[in-house]
N, C-alpha and C positions, 0 to 999 in steps of 0.2 A: 463399532468401527472407529469413531472419533477417539474414544478412550484408548484404544490400541495405538492409534497414531500419536496421541499425546504421550503415552508411555514410551513409545519408541523414540520420540524426540527427546524426552527427559533422559532416557538412558544414553543417547548419543551425547547430550550436553554434559552429563555427569562425567563421561569419559574424555571429553575434549571441550574445554571452556571457550576455545576460540570460535566454536560454532555459534554461540550466542552473539558474539561480536559481528560475525558475518551476517547473521539475520538482521541485526540492528542496522548495519551499514546498508544492506539491501533495502530495508523499509525506508530508511532515510532518503536513499536515491529515488525510490518510487514516489515518495512524498514531494520531493523537489520537482520531479518531472510532472506530477499531477498538477501542482500549483502553477507551473509555467504554462502548461496546456490550458488551464482554466483562464489564466490571464490573457493568453493569446486569443482564446475563443471570445472572451469579452471584448477585446480590442477589435477583432474582425467583425463581429456581429453587432456590437453596441448594446448587447443584452447582458444582463447579469448571468453568470454561469450557473447560479442556483436555479434560476428560472428554466434555463435550457435543460439542466439535469432533471428537474421535475417533469418537464414536458416529455423528455425521452423515456422516462420511467412509466409513463401511462400505457 
């Protein structure tokens, strides 16, 4: 299943190189939003975001 998904993505990227740029931009946006959320969480709770993340993962 995953290999078929990767092959499909590779085929699309080979045909249209702007696809890679779109994925990179989207990942960048998600990274910025994640970092902002973590900072706000730390500010509000006074706890390190890593600690909160570990506790939620239990």
